[in-house]
C-alpha positions as CSV (number, residue, x, y, z in Angstrom):
1,M,129.3,117.9,86.4
2,K,132.4,116.6,88.1
3,T,133.4,120.1,89.0
4,I,129.9,120.7,90.6
5,L,130.2,117.5,92.6
6,R,133.8,118.2,93.7
7,N,132.7,121.7,94.8
8,F,129.7,120.2,96.6
9,F,131.7,117.7,98.6
10,S,134.3,120.4,99.4
11,V,131.5,122.6,100.8
12,L,130.2,119.7,102.9
13,R,133.6,119.0,104.3
14,R,133.9,122.7,105.3
15,F,130.5,122.7,107.0
16,K,130.4,119.2,108.6
17,A,128.3,120.2,111.5
18,A,125.6,121.9,109.4
19,T,125.5,119.1,106.9
20,L,125.3,116.4,109.6
21,L,122.5,118.3,111.5
22,N,120.4,118.8,108.3
23,V,120.7,115.2,107.1
24,L,120.1,113.9,110.7
25,G,117.1,116.3,111.0
26,L,115.6,114.9,107.7
27,S,116.2,111.3,108.9
28,I,114.5,112.0,112.2
29,A,111.6,113.6,110.4
30,F,111.2,110.4,108.3
31,V,111.3,108.2,111.4
32,A,108.8,110.4,113.2
33,F,106.5,110.3,110.1
34,M,106.7,106.5,110.0
35,L,106.0,106.1,113.7
36,I,103.1,108.5,113.7
37,M,101.6,106.9,110.6
38,M,101.9,103.4,112.2
39,Q,99.8,104.6,115.2
40,V,97.3,106.5,112.9
41,N,96.9,103.4,110.7
42,Y,96.6,101.2,113.8
43,D,93.6,103.2,115.1
44,Y,92.1,104.2,111.7
45,T,91.9,100.6,110.6
46,F,90.8,99.2,114.0
47,D,88.5,96.2,113.5
48,C,88.6,96.5,109.7
49,S,90.3,93.1,109.5
50,H,87.1,91.4,110.5
51,R,85.1,89.9,107.7
52,N,81.9,91.8,107.1
53,A,83.0,94.4,109.7
54,P,80.6,97.1,108.4
55,S,77.7,94.7,108.9
56,I,78.5,93.9,112.5
57,F,76.9,96.3,115.0
58,R,76.9,96.7,118.8
59,L,73.5,97.6,120.4
60,D,73.7,100.4,123.0
61,L,70.9,101.8,125.2
62,V,70.7,105.6,124.9
63,R,69.2,107.9,127.5
64,E,68.9,111.7,127.8
65,K,71.9,111.9,130.1
66,G,74.1,109.4,128.2
67,S,74.3,105.9,126.9
68,Q,75.4,102.5,128.1
69,A,77.0,99.6,126.3
70,I,75.6,96.7,128.4
71,I,72.4,94.8,127.7
72,C,70.6,92.0,129.5
73,R,70.2,88.6,128.0
74,P,66.4,88.4,127.4
75,F,66.6,91.9,125.8
76,A,69.3,90.7,123.5
77,R,67.5,87.6,122.6
78,A,64.3,89.5,121.8
79,F,66.3,91.9,119.5
80,T,67.9,89.0,117.7
81,E,64.6,87.4,116.9
82,S,62.9,90.7,115.9
83,S,64.0,90.9,112.2
84,P,64.9,88.7,109.3
85,H,67.7,91.2,108.5
86,I,69.6,89.9,111.5
87,E,71.8,87.0,110.5
88,G,73.2,86.4,114.0
89,G,73.3,87.9,117.5
90,G,75.6,87.0,120.4
91,I,76.7,88.4,123.7
92,M,79.9,88.5,125.7
93,E,80.7,89.6,129.2
94,G,81.7,93.2,129.3
95,W,85.0,92.6,131.1
96,T,88.0,90.2,130.7
97,S,88.6,87.8,133.5
98,S,91.8,85.9,134.6
99,Y,91.7,82.1,134.6
100,F,94.3,80.2,136.6
101,F,94.7,76.6,135.4
102,Y,97.2,73.9,134.7
103,V,97.7,71.4,131.9
104,E,99.1,67.9,132.2
105,Q,101.3,66.5,129.5
106,N,103.5,63.4,129.7
107,G,102.8,63.3,133.4
108,Q,104.1,66.9,133.9
109,R,101.8,69.6,135.3
110,T,102.3,73.2,134.2
111,S,100.4,76.2,135.6
112,Y,99.2,79.2,133.6
113,K,97.2,82.3,134.1
114,E,95.4,83.6,131.0
115,N,92.7,86.1,130.1
116,T,89.3,84.8,129.3
117,V,86.0,86.2,127.9
118,N,82.7,84.4,128.5
119,V,80.5,84.4,125.4
120,T,77.4,82.7,124.1
121,P,77.9,80.2,121.2
122,E,76.1,82.5,118.9
123,I,79.0,85.0,119.0
124,L,80.7,82.7,116.5
125,K,77.9,83.4,114.0
126,V,78.5,87.1,114.3
127,F,82.3,87.3,114.1
128,H,84.4,85.3,111.7
129,F,87.0,83.1,113.3
130,D,89.6,81.6,111.0
131,W,89.7,78.0,112.3
132,L,92.9,75.9,112.4
133,E,91.0,73.3,114.4
134,G,87.3,73.0,115.2
135,T,84.2,74.7,113.6
136,A,81.7,77.5,114.3
137,Q,79.9,75.0,116.6
138,A,82.9,74.8,118.9
139,L,81.2,76.5,121.9
140,D,77.9,74.6,121.7
141,E,78.7,72.2,124.5
142,P,79.1,73.2,128.2
143,N,82.7,73.9,129.5
144,S,84.0,74.1,125.9
145,I,86.5,76.8,125.0
146,I,88.5,78.0,122.0
147,L,92.1,79.2,122.0
148,P,94.2,81.5,119.7
149,E,96.9,79.8,117.8
150,S,99.7,81.5,119.8
151,M,98.2,80.3,123.1
152,A,97.6,76.8,121.8
153,E,101.3,76.6,120.8
154,K,102.3,77.9,124.2
155,L,100.2,75.4,126.1
156,F,100.6,72.3,124.0
157,G,103.6,72.9,121.7
158,G,103.2,71.9,118.1
159,G,100.7,69.1,118.7
160,S,96.9,69.3,118.4
161,A,95.0,71.1,121.1
162,M,91.6,69.6,120.3
163,N,89.9,68.0,123.3
164,K,92.8,68.9,125.6
165,Q,91.8,70.0,129.1
166,L,92.5,73.2,131.1
167,I,92.2,72.1,134.7
168,S,91.1,74.8,137.2
169,S,93.1,75.3,140.4
170,N,89.6,75.4,142.1
171,P,88.7,71.7,142.6
172,K,85.0,72.7,142.6
173,E,85.2,74.0,139.1
174,D,85.0,71.7,136.0
175,A,87.8,71.5,133.6
176,K,87.6,73.4,130.3
177,I,87.8,71.4,127.1
178,V,89.4,72.8,124.0
179,K,87.0,72.5,121.1
180,G,88.7,74.9,118.6
181,V,91.8,76.8,117.7
182,Y,91.6,80.1,115.7
183,K,94.2,82.2,114.0
184,D,95.3,85.2,116.1
185,F,93.5,88.4,115.4
186,P,95.6,91.5,114.6
187,L,96.5,93.8,117.5
188,N,94.0,96.4,116.4
189,S,91.0,94.2,117.0
190,S,88.2,94.4,119.6
191,L,88.3,90.7,119.7
192,Q,91.5,89.9,121.6
193,N,93.6,86.8,121.4
194,V,92.2,85.2,124.6
195,I,90.4,82.1,125.7
196,Y,86.7,82.3,124.8
197,T,84.6,80.2,127.1
198,S,81.0,79.0,126.6
199,M,78.6,80.9,128.8
200,N,76.3,78.9,131.0
201,P,73.0,78.8,129.2
202,K,71.1,79.3,132.5
203,D,73.1,82.4,133.7
204,N,70.7,85.3,133.8
205,Y,68.8,83.8,130.8
206,N,65.5,85.4,131.8
207,S,66.8,88.1,134.1
208,W,65.7,91.5,133.0
209,G,67.5,93.1,135.9
210,N,71.0,92.0,135.1
211,W,72.4,94.4,132.4
212,N,75.9,93.1,132.2
213,Y,76.6,92.0,128.6
214,L,77.9,93.5,125.4
215,F,75.6,92.5,122.5
216,F,76.6,92.3,118.9
217,V,74.5,91.5,115.8
218,R,75.4,90.9,112.1
219,L,73.0,92.3,109.5
220,D,72.4,91.1,106.0
221,D,73.2,94.6,104.8
222,P,74.3,97.7,106.8
223,V,71.7,99.9,105.1
224,N,69.0,98.0,107.0
225,K,70.2,99.3,110.4
226,D,67.4,101.9,110.8
227,V,64.7,99.4,109.6
228,V,65.8,96.9,112.2
229,L,65.7,99.4,115.0
230,D,62.3,100.8,114.1
231,T,60.8,97.3,113.7
232,F,62.1,96.3,117.1
233,K,60.8,99.4,118.9
234,K,57.4,99.1,117.3
235,N,56.9,95.4,118.2
236,F,58.8,95.0,121.4
237,N,56.8,94.4,124.5
238,A,58.7,96.6,127.0
239,K,56.6,95.8,130.1
240,E,58.9,93.2,131.4
241,A,62.0,95.2,130.9
242,F,60.9,98.8,131.8
243,G,57.4,98.6,133.3
244,D,53.8,98.8,132.2
245,D,53.7,102.5,131.3
246,F,56.9,102.6,129.3
247,D,57.1,104.7,126.1
248,W,60.3,105.2,124.2
249,E,59.8,108.9,123.5
250,K,58.1,109.7,126.9
251,E,61.0,108.1,128.8
252,G,63.6,109.8,126.6
253,M,65.1,106.4,125.8
254,D,66.4,105.0,122.5
255,L,68.6,102.3,121.0
256,R,71.7,102.8,118.9
257,L,73.4,100.4,116.5
258,T,77.1,101.3,116.0
259,S,79.1,99.5,113.3
260,L,82.1,97.6,114.6
261,P,84.8,99.9,113.2
262,D,83.0,103.0,114.7
263,V,82.8,101.4,118.2
264,H,86.5,102.1,118.6
265,F,85.8,105.9,118.3
266,L,82.6,105.9,120.4
267,N,83.4,107.7,123.6
268,N,81.5,108.7,126.8
269,V,79.5,105.4,126.9
270,D,79.0,103.9,130.3
271,F,80.4,100.4,130.9
272,D,82.2,100.3,127.6
273,S,85.3,98.2,128.1
274,M,86.3,98.0,124.4
275,P,89.6,99.7,123.3
276,K,89.1,103.4,122.5
277,A,90.7,106.1,120.4
278,S,89.8,109.7,119.6
279,R,89.3,110.8,116.0
280,Q,90.5,114.2,117.2
281,T,93.7,112.8,118.5
282,I,94.3,110.8,115.3
283,L,93.8,114.0,113.3
284,V,96.3,115.8,115.5
285,L,98.9,113.1,115.1
286,F,98.3,112.9,111.4
287,S,98.8,116.7,111.1
288,I,101.9,116.5,113.2
289,A,103.4,113.9,110.9
290,F,103.1,116.2,107.9
291,V,104.1,119.3,109.8
292,I,107.3,117.6,110.7
293,L,107.9,116.6,107.1
294,I,107.2,120.1,105.9
295,I,109.6,121.6,108.6
296,A,112.3,119.1,107.5
297,G,111.7,119.9,103.9
298,I,112.0,123.7,104.6
299,N,115.2,123.0,106.5
300,F,116.6,121.1,103.6
301,T,115.7,123.9,101.2
302,N,117.2,126.5,103.4
303,F,120.4,124.5,103.8
304,S,120.8,124.0,100.1
305,T,120.2,127.7,99.6
306,A,122.7,128.5,102.4
307,L,125.4,126.7,100.3
308,T,124.9,129.2,97.4
309,P,127.8,131.6,98.3
310,M,130.3,128.7,98.3
311,R,129.0,127.1,95.1
312,I,127.9,130.0,92.9
313,K,131.3,130.6,91.3
314,S,131.6,127.0,90.3
315,I,128.1,126.9,88.9
316,N,128.7,130.1,86.8
317,T,132.1,128.7,85.6
318,Q,130.1,125.8,84.2
319,K,127.8,128.3,82.5
320,V,130.7,130.1,80.9
321,L,132.1,126.7,79.7
322,G,128.8,126.0,77.9
323,S,126.6,124.1,80.4
324,S,122.9,124.9,80.0
325,D,120.8,126.1,82.9
326,R,118.5,123.0,82.4
327,M,121.4,120.6,82.7
328,L,122.8,122.3,85.8
329,R,119.4,122.4,87.4
330,G,118.9,118.7,86.7
331,C,122.2,117.8,88.3
332,L,121.4,119.9,91.4
333,L,118.0,118.4,91.6
334,M,119.3,114.9,91.4
335,E,121.9,115.8,94.0
336,S,119.1,116.9,96.4
337,V,117.1,113.7,95.7
338,C,120.1,111.5,96.5
339,V,120.7,113.3,99.8
340,S,117.0,112.8,100.7
341,I,117.2,109.1,99.9
342,F,120.4,108.8,101.9
343,A,118.5,110.4,104.8
344,Y,115.6,107.9,104.3
345,L,118.0,104.9,104.4
346,L,119.5,106.3,107.6
347,S,115.9,106.7,109.0
348,L,115.3,103.0,108.5
349,L,118.3,102.2,110.7
350,L,117.0,104.7,113.3
351,L,113.5,103.0,113.1
352,Y,115.1,99.6,113.7
353,L,117.0,100.9,116.7
354,A,113.8,102.6,118.0
355,Q,112.1,99.2,118.3
356,K,114.6,98.3,121.0
357,T,114.1,101.5,123.0
358,P,111.2,102.8,125.3
359,I,109.9,104.6,122.2
360,A,108.4,101.2,121.1
361,S,106.1,101.2,124.1
362,L,104.5,104.5,123.0
363,V,103.2,103.0,119.7
364,D,100.4,100.4,119.8
365,A,101.2,99.1,116.3
366,D,103.8,96.4,115.4
367,M,106.8,98.5,114.3
368,S,108.6,95.7,112.4
369,F,109.4,96.3,108.8
370,G,107.5,93.2,107.7
371,A,104.3,94.4,109.4
372,Q,104.3,97.9,107.8
373,P,105.3,97.5,104.2
374,G,102.9,100.2,103.0
375,I,104.2,102.8,105.4
376,I,107.9,101.9,104.8
377,G,107.4,101.9,101.0
378,G,105.2,105.0,101.1
379,T,107.9,106.9,103.0
380,A,110.5,106.0,100.4
381,L,108.3,107.6,97.8
382,I,107.8,110.7,100.0
383,A,111.6,110.9,100.5
384,V,112.0,111.2,96.7
385,I,109.2,113.8,96.5
386,V,110.8,115.8,99.4
387,G,114.1,115.7,97.7
388,M,112.6,117.0,94.5
389,L,110.5,119.7,96.1
390,A,113.4,120.8,98.4
391,G,115.8,120.9,95.5
392,L,113.6,122.9,93.0
393,Y,114.0,126.3,94.6
394,P,117.7,126.1,95.3
395,S,118.5,124.7,91.9
396,Y,116.7,127.5,90.2
397,Y,118.0,130.0,92.7
398,I,121.7,129.1,92.3
399,T,121.6,129.1,88.5
400,S,119.6,132.3,88.3
401,F,122.4,134.8,88.8
402,P,124.3,136.4,85.8
403,P,128.1,136.0,86.1
404,A,128.6,139.7,86.3
405,L,126.3,140.0,89.4
406,V,128.2,137.1,91.0
407,L,131.5,139.0,90.6
408,K,130.0,142.0,92.4
409,G,129.2,139.7,95.3
410,S,125.7,141.1,96.0
411,F,123.7,138.2,94.5
412,G,122.5,136.9,97.9
413,L,121.2,140.1,99.5
414,S,118.0,140.6,97.5
415,L,115.0,141.6,99.5
416,A,112.8,138.9,97.8
417,G,115.4,136.2,98.8
418,R,115.4,137.4,102.4
419,R,111.6,137.4,102.6
420,M,111.4,133.9,101.2
421,R,113.9,132.5,103.7
422,S,112.3,134.3,106.6
423,F,108.8,133.1,105.5
424,L,110.0,129.4,105.4
425,V,111.6,129.7,108.9
426,S,108.4,131.4,110.2
427,I,106.4,128.3,109.2
428,Q,108.7,126.2,111.3
429,F,108.4,128.5,114.3
430,V,104.6,128.7,114.2
431,A,104.5,124.8,114.1
432,S,107.0,124.6,117.0
433,F,104.9,127.0,119.2
434,I,101.7,125.1,118.5
435,L,103.3,121.7,119.4
436,I,105.2,122.8,122.5
437,I,102.1,124.6,124.0
438,G,100.0,121.6,123.2
439,S,102.5,119.1,124.8
440,L,102.9,121.3,127.9
441,F,99.1,121.3,128.5
442,M,99.0,117.5,127.9
443,Y,101.7,117.1,130.5
444,L,99.8,119.3,132.9
445,Q,96.6,117.3,132.4
446,N,98.3,114.0,132.9
447,H,100.0,115.3,136.0
448,Y,96.7,116.6,137.3
449,M,95.0,113.3,136.8
450,Q,97.7,111.4,138.7
451,N,98.2,113.9,141.5
452,A,94.9,115.7,142.1
453,P,93.2,115.1,145.5
454,L,91.0,112.0,145.3
455,G,89.3,112.3,148.6
456,Y,91.2,109.3,150.0
457,D,94.8,108.4,150.9
458,K,96.8,106.4,148.3
459,E,100.2,107.1,149.6
460,E,102.4,104.3,151.0
461,M,99.8,101.8,149.6
462,I,100.3,98.4,147.9
463,T,97.5,96.7,146.1
464,I,97.1,93.0,145.6
465,Q,95.0,91.0,143.2
466,L,93.5,88.1,145.3
467,N,92.4,84.6,144.5
468,N,90.2,81.9,146.1
469,K,92.9,80.6,148.5
470,I,93.6,84.0,149.9
471,N,89.9,84.7,150.3
472,Q,89.3,81.4,152.1
473,N,92.2,82.3,154.5
474,R,91.7,86.1,154.6
475,D,92.0,86.6,158.4
476,A,95.2,84.5,158.5
477,F,96.6,86.3,155.5
478,T,95.9,89.7,157.2
479,N,97.7,88.6,160.3
480,Q,100.6,87.4,158.3
481,L,100.9,90.8,156.6
482,K,100.8,92.6,159.9
483,T,103.9,90.7,161.1
484,F,105.9,93.3,159.2
485,A,106.5,96.3,161.5
486,G,105.8,98.8,158.8
487,V,102.3,97.6,158.0
488,E,99.7,99.9,159.4
489,D,96.6,98.1,158.3
490,V,95.0,95.9,155.6
491,T,91.6,96.1,153.9
492,Y,89.7,94.6,151.0
493,S,87.3,95.5,148.2
494,Q,85.6,93.9,145.2
495,F,87.0,96.5,142.8
496,L,90.2,98.4,142.6
497,L,89.4,102.0,143.4
498,A,90.1,104.6,140.6
499,S,91.1,101.9,138.1
500,Q,88.0,102.1,135.9
501,D,85.7,104.6,134.3
502,Q,82.6,102.9,135.8
503,Y,81.9,100.1,138.3
504,M,79.0,97.7,139.0
505,G,75.7,99.5,138.4
506,W,72.8,98.7,140.7
507,G,69.1,99.6,140.2
508,R,67.1,99.5,143.4
509,D,63.7,100.5,144.6
510,Y,63.7,103.3,147.2
511,N,60.5,104.6,148.7
512,G,58.6,103.5,145.6
513,E,61.0,105.1,143.1
514,Q,63.7,103.4,141.0
515,I,67.2,104.7,141.8
516,S,70.5,103.7,140.1
517,F,74.0,104.0,141.4
518,Q,77.5,102.5,141.1
519,C,78.1,100.0,143.9
520,L,81.6,99.1,145.3
521,P,81.4,96.3,147.9
522,V,84.2,96.6,150.5
523,S,85.3,95.1,153.8
524,S,84.3,96.8,157.1
525,S,87.7,98.5,157.6
526,F,87.9,100.0,154.1
527,L,86.9,103.6,154.7
528,K,89.1,103.8,157.8
529,V,92.2,102.4,156.1
530,M,91.7,104.6,153.0
531,G,91.2,107.7,155.1
532,I,87.7,108.4,153.7
533,E,85.7,110.7,156.1
534,V,82.1,109.8,157.0
535,K,80.4,113.3,157.1
536,E,77.0,112.1,158.3
537,G,76.0,108.9,160.1
538,R,78.6,106.2,161.0
539,N,81.3,104.1,159.5
540,F,81.2,100.4,158.8
541,R,81.8,98.2,161.9
542,S,83.2,94.7,162.2
543,E,79.9,93.5,163.6
544,D,78.1,94.6,160.4
545,D,79.8,91.6,158.8
546,L,77.6,89.3,160.9
547,K,74.3,90.8,160.0
548,E,71.7,89.1,157.8
549,D,71.4,92.2,155.6
550,G,74.0,94.5,154.1
551,C,74.4,98.3,154.6
552,Y,75.3,101.3,152.4
553,I,77.4,104.4,152.8
554,F,76.4,106.7,149.9
555,N,78.2,109.8,148.5
556,E,76.7,113.3,148.6
557,K,75.8,113.1,144.9
558,A,73.5,110.2,145.5
559,K,72.1,111.7,148.7
560,A,71.1,115.0,146.9
561,L,69.8,113.3,143.7
562,Y,67.6,110.8,145.4
563,D,66.9,112.6,148.7
564,L,68.3,109.6,150.7
565,K,67.8,109.6,154.5
566,L,69.9,107.9,157.2
567,N,68.6,104.7,158.7
568,E,66.1,104.1,155.8
569,K,66.4,100.8,153.9
570,I,66.8,99.8,150.3
571,D,65.5,96.2,149.8
572,G,66.3,95.5,153.4
573,D,69.8,97.0,153.4
574,E,70.2,100.0,155.7
575,I,71.7,103.4,154.8
576,I,74.1,104.1,157.6
577,G,76.2,107.1,156.4
578,F,77.2,109.6,153.8
579,I,80.7,110.6,152.5
580,P,82.0,113.5,150.3
581,N,82.1,113.1,146.5
582,I,85.4,111.3,146.3
583,K,87.0,110.5,142.8
584,F,86.2,106.8,143.0
585,A,86.4,106.4,139.1
586,S,88.7,108.0,136.5
587,F,88.8,111.7,135.8
588,R,87.2,111.0,132.4
589,Q,83.9,110.8,134.2
590,E,82.0,113.2,136.4
591,V,81.3,112.0,139.9
592,S,78.1,110.0,139.8
593,P,75.9,108.5,142.5
594,M,77.7,105.7,144.2
595,A,77.8,103.7,147.4
596,F,80.3,101.6,149.4
597,Y,78.5,98.5,150.4
598,L,79.1,95.9,153.1
599,W,77.6,92.5,152.2
600,G,76.9,91.3,155.7
601,K,76.8,87.6,156.3
602,Y,75.7,86.6,152.8
603,Q,77.0,87.5,149.3
604,W,74.6,86.8,146.5
605,G,72.8,84.5,148.9
606,Q,75.8,82.5,149.8
607,E,77.6,82.7,153.2
608,G,81.0,84.4,153.2
609,N,82.4,87.3,151.2
610,Y,84.8,87.2,148.2
611,Y,87.0,90.2,147.4
612,N,89.2,90.7,144.3
613,T,91.6,93.3,145.7
614,G,93.6,93.8,148.9
615,Y,95.1,97.1,150.1
616,V,98.2,97.1,152.4
617,K,98.7,100.5,154.1
618,F,102.2,101.2,155.4
619,K,103.3,103.6,158.0
620,A,104.9,106.9,156.9
621,G,108.7,106.4,156.5
622,S,108.5,102.7,156.1
623,D,110.9,100.8,153.8
624,L,108.4,100.1,150.9
625,R,110.8,97.9,149.0
626,A,111.1,95.6,152.0
627,G,107.4,95.9,152.5
628,M,106.8,94.8,148.9
629,K,109.1,91.8,149.4
630,H,107.2,90.9,152.6
631,V,103.8,91.1,150.8
632,R,105.1,88.8,148.0
633,E,106.5,86.3,150.5
634,S,103.3,86.3,152.5
635,L,101.3,85.5,149.3
636,S,103.7,82.7,148.4
637,K,103.1,81.1,151.8
638,F,99.4,80.8,151.1
639,D,99.7,80.0,147.3
640,S,103.1,79.5,145.9
641,E,101.9,78.8,142.3
642,Y,99.5,81.6,141.6
643,P,101.1,84.6,139.8
644,F,99.7,87.4,142.0
645,V,99.6,91.0,140.7
646,V,101.2,93.2,143.3
647,R,101.6,97.0,142.7
648,F,102.1,100.3,144.3
649,Y,99.0,102.4,144.1
650,D,100.8,105.0,141.9
651,E,101.2,102.3,139.2
652,V,97.4,101.8,139.3
653,M,96.9,105.4,138.4
654,Q,99.4,105.1,135.6
655,R,97.6,102.1,134.1
656,T,94.3,103.9,134.4
657,Y,95.5,106.8,132.2
658,E,97.9,104.7,130.1
659,K,96.4,105.8,126.8
660,E,96.5,109.5,127.7
661,L,100.1,109.2,129.0
662,K,101.2,107.4,125.8
663,I,99.6,110.0,123.5
664,G,101.0,112.8,125.6
665,S,104.5,111.3,125.5
666,L,104.2,110.8,121.7
667,I,103.2,114.4,121.1
668,T,105.9,115.7,123.5
669,L,108.5,113.6,121.7
670,F,107.4,114.8,118.3
671,S,107.2,118.4,119.6
672,L,110.9,118.1,120.7
673,I,111.7,116.7,117.2
674,A,109.9,119.6,115.5
675,I,111.8,122.1,117.7
676,F,115.1,120.3,117.0
677,I,114.4,120.4,113.2
678,S,113.3,124.0,113.4
679,I,116.5,125.0,115.2
680,V,118.5,123.1,112.5
681,G,116.7,125.3,110.0
682,V,117.7,128.4,111.9
683,F,121.2,127.2,112.0
684,G,121.2,126.8,108.2
685,L,119.7,130.2,107.7
686,V,122.3,131.8,110.0
687,V,125.0,130.1,108.0
688,F,123.5,131.7,104.9
689,E,123.3,135.2,106.4
690,S,126.7,135.1,108.0
691,E,128.4,134.0,104.7
692,Y,126.7,136.8,102.8
693,R,127.3,139.5,105.4
694,R,131.0,138.9,106.2
695,K,132.0,142.1,104.5
696,E,129.3,144.1,106.4
697,I,130.4,142.6,109.7
698,A,134.1,143.4,108.9
699,V,133.2,147.0,108.1
700,R,131.2,147.4,111.3
701,K,134.1,146.0,113.3
702,V,136.5,148.5,111.7
703,L,134.1,151.3,112.5
704,G,134.1,150.3,116.2
705,S,131.3,147.8,116.6
706,T,131.8,145.3,119.4
707,T,131.2,141.5,119.1
708,G,128.2,141.9,121.4
709,Q,126.6,144.6,119.2
710,I,127.0,142.5,116.1
711,L,125.5,139.5,117.8
712,Y,122.6,141.7,119.0
713,M,122.1,142.8,115.4
714,F,121.6,139.2,114.3
715,N,119.5,138.2,117.3
716,V,117.1,141.1,117.1
717,N,115.9,140.1,113.6
718,Y,115.1,136.6,114.9
719,F,113.3,138.0,117.9
720,W,110.8,139.8,115.7
721,I,110.3,136.7,113.6
722,L,109.7,134.7,116.8
723,L,107.3,137.3,118.2
724,I,105.2,137.3,115.1
725,C,105.2,133.5,114.9
726,F,104.2,133.3,118.5
727,I,101.2,135.7,118.0
728,L,100.1,133.5,115.1
729,G,100.6,130.1,116.7
730,A,99.5,130.7,120.3
731,P,95.8,131.2,119.6
732,V,95.7,128.1,117.4
733,A,97.4,126.0,120.2
734,W,95.1,127.5,122.9
735,Y,91.9,126.6,120.9
736,G,93.2,123.1,120.2
737,V,94.0,122.5,123.9
738,Y,90.6,123.8,124.9
739,R,88.8,121.4,122.7
740,W,91.1,118.5,123.8
741,L,90.4,119.1,127.5
742,E,86.7,118.8,126.8
743,N,87.3,115.0,126.8
744,F,87.8,115.1,130.5
745,A,85.2,115.7,133.2
746,Y,87.9,117.1,135.5
747,R,90.7,119.0,133.9
748,T,93.7,121.2,134.7
749,P,93.2,125.0,134.5
750,M,94.5,126.6,131.3
751,Y,97.4,128.4,132.9
752,W,98.4,131.7,131.1
753,W,102.0,131.2,132.0
754,V,102.3,128.3,129.6
755,L,102.3,130.7,126.7
756,P,105.3,132.9,127.7
757,F,107.1,129.8,128.9
758,A,106.8,128.3,125.5
759,F,108.1,131.6,123.9
760,L,111.0,131.6,126.4
761,V,112.0,128.0,125.6
762,V,112.0,128.5,121.8
763,G,113.5,132.0,122.2
764,V,116.5,130.8,124.3
765,I,117.3,127.9,122.0
766,T,117.1,130.2,119.0
767,V,119.4,132.9,120.6
768,V,121.9,130.3,121.6
769,T,121.9,128.9,118.1
770,V,122.3,132.3,116.4
771,T,125.0,133.4,118.8
772,F,126.9,130.2,118.5
773,Q,127.0,130.3,114.7
774,N,127.9,134.0,114.4
775,W,130.4,134.1,117.2
776,H,133.4,133.0,115.1
777,V,132.4,135.3,112.2
778,A,132.1,138.3,114.5
779,N,135.5,137.6,115.9
780,E,137.4,137.0,112.6
781,N,140.0,139.5,111.5
782,P,138.0,142.1,109.6
783,V,140.9,142.9,107.3
784,N,140.9,139.3,105.9
785,N,137.1,139.4,105.1
786,I,137.4,142.8,103.4
787,K,140.3,141.5,101.3
788,S,138.4,138.3,100.4
789,E,135.4,140.4,99.3
């Protein structure tokens, strides 16, 4: 045994680079596996931490052309009261809001800006909150709120938060009173760790026209879901909600109850603001994790086999001295397991370092060791299994040669051995081609979404999130911004263009028919500043702000669908123009009927307009850094305390497609890892081949072969392997990409050149690797190799 180990370490010293690369490749594979499984586990167990999660359902309205996640309050109330199987039903606003406030402690005032969600008190009967302070009746009183533990500690230190006040920066708004503190929810929860505020009982209480709320119910048993739906549809009086002649089947309308864990994977639902993931993407990531492990295991096997020429004589010496094959194989197997465990320990160090790099931002899950004991421990077990599986073939292979055959020197050149090694490397190449083609198309799709023409100008543009003070002094703020010479113009809107999948939906009566469209209120200068062309009719004018009624400019989709006419009115508001079908929402959705709307003199019956977003357009060639500084200074002059969000428009696009960009970056990263590990495998195989074929190379050199001809001989074998693997892997990758692109309404073309480019990338790296390893063998003195043989 001592002789075997001494020989093993001697070989490792001789092939330091190959050894280092293989151990590093195995370690990186373990790191990649753990990172992927953290993300997969994060999405797969989303919302599973909630007590009775399978019994909690969200009610969606389903139509022939799609579904929507928002419900009106009276509809939700009627549904809750419709069945004894419903143990609780509550609603929450569909979108998170920001709340700017201050707290006073010991005479000191501190300002904060935190996210809030407006809910009815009944939501606490649907979801379980683990209370540190307060009870499930915490939201029964007006202006009451509940806080997560982390926020309570941030605002009030270690003391009790009960009955403390959050005082609004708006003097007209009542202070919020803390009536409960709950333990923080995990990161993978639809209920975020925000301030939950008690909804005004009168807000839209009997309004059948305001569909603006997410509605959840908790059933006594999940199996009663269909019974609850059937009972409601049979007994519900739909006249108030949908009209006198309404019939569920005739109107092609239905209801759907989706369990809380499944909501995370429910896509293509209008006005669904809850965090999303794709089961398809999770399956892809899960597959990549095991593909990388398999590739690394193959590398490890090939590397161990590649050491055979240097170890075979020592092994057979031990045989001659009386060691049994069983004992030798056990020692070699244990040696393989130890190397794998060492690679695993190194991977833990790499994982710890990865938490402090940009890689951490690509994974939604908590990467700390304490938060992932199952994955960390499971990978340790996998490391042992990988070591055993990777060591089985080499241990049997090395001990399988009779001493006489070893003395002849032909033990490594069997056809079966070559086929086995080529087959293992081929698996790596097929996986590499699939991953690199997939990652290239993901990059192209993400690039397309960020850079495709939108129908408006977003270049040299800075966006600002506004507050009450800026809105009250909007004209003065605009003039202040224009004091900077580079500012071309300023405009405002209620919503940030292209930042969402859907916007505010309006249903209106037009010539006796009900029409629905997405409405984006804007200021009169909006279309001019954004460079949006009015194809028919006229643009908004400043005098439109003074009119008693508002006015619309619709897109062509709405005009064609509803046969809209210029100068006709919708509930008193005039249609003044039509624009092309600009990409006003994300590329995940097809362009739908929409309108830019100018309020006129009144907004929701009150004089004056309120906008959430400002747009500052700069002249071409302006110093945008100085412009950004000027915008921030201007905001500070009007409100020095408020933490305004100021961004370049390109950052808005990045945030809109943040999930796709992260997944694309993850798959690209792991594709590069797979390619690296595959090339390490090729390196190990070339070591194997070059050691066995030293005599052949020497004879060829003596007979006149040049170094170039010898290198060509080695490379041409790998070319055919690459070509066959490409033919096998490319169709699989093409089909996978085609299915993935179906998730987008607007997608990049499936360019043919991606396939040969992927082949070229892998081919060049392989040729460089093979040439590098064989160069020194091809240039050795042939006489020395012939003598040594």
